[in-house]
C-alpha positions in Angstrom: 10.8 -16.2 -48.4 13.6 -15.1 -46.1 12.9 -12.3 -43.5 15.6 -10.1 -42.2 14.9 -7.9 -39.2 15.8 -4.3 -39.9 15.4 -1.1 -37.8 12.5 1.0 -38.8 11.6 4.6 -37.9 8.2 5.8 -38.7 7.7 9.2 -40.2 4.2 10.6 -40.5 1.6 12.8 -39.1 0.1 12.7 -35.6 -3.5 11.8 -35.2 -5.1 15.1 -36.0 -7.3 16.9 -38.4 -5.9 18.0 -41.8 -5.3 21.5 -42.7 -5.1 23.5 -45.9 -2.0 25.5 -46.9 1.0 25.6 -49.1 3.1 22.5 -49.5 6.0 24.1 -47.5 3.7 25.0 -44.6 2.1 21.6 -44.5 5.5 19.8 -44.6 6.7 21.9 -41.6 3.3 21.6 -39.8 3.3 17.8 -40.0 7.1 17.3 -39.6 7.5 15.8 -43.0 10.6 17.9 -44.0 13.7 16.6 -45.5 15.5 17.3 -42.2 13.0 15.2 -40.2 13.2 12.3 -42.6 17.0 12.4 -42.5 16.9 12.4 -38.7 14.6 9.3 -38.7 17.0 7.6 -41.2 20.0 8.3 -39.0 18.2 6.9 -35.9 17.4 3.7 -37.8 21.0 3.4 -39.1 22.4 3.9 -35.6 20.4 0.9 -34.4 21.6 -1.4 -37.1 
C-alpha cells in the first residue's frame, strides 16, 4: 500500500455538551455550515 501525504483540515464540534434544536441552528452553533466546510477545504488546498 502506498501512502501519499495530503493536507487535512478537521471540521467538527468543540468538546462541549450537545444541544437540542433545529438542524439549521445546530449547524450554525457547531460551525458545521457549508461555508465553514468550504473554508476548511480551501485552507487544505492552499497547503497542497
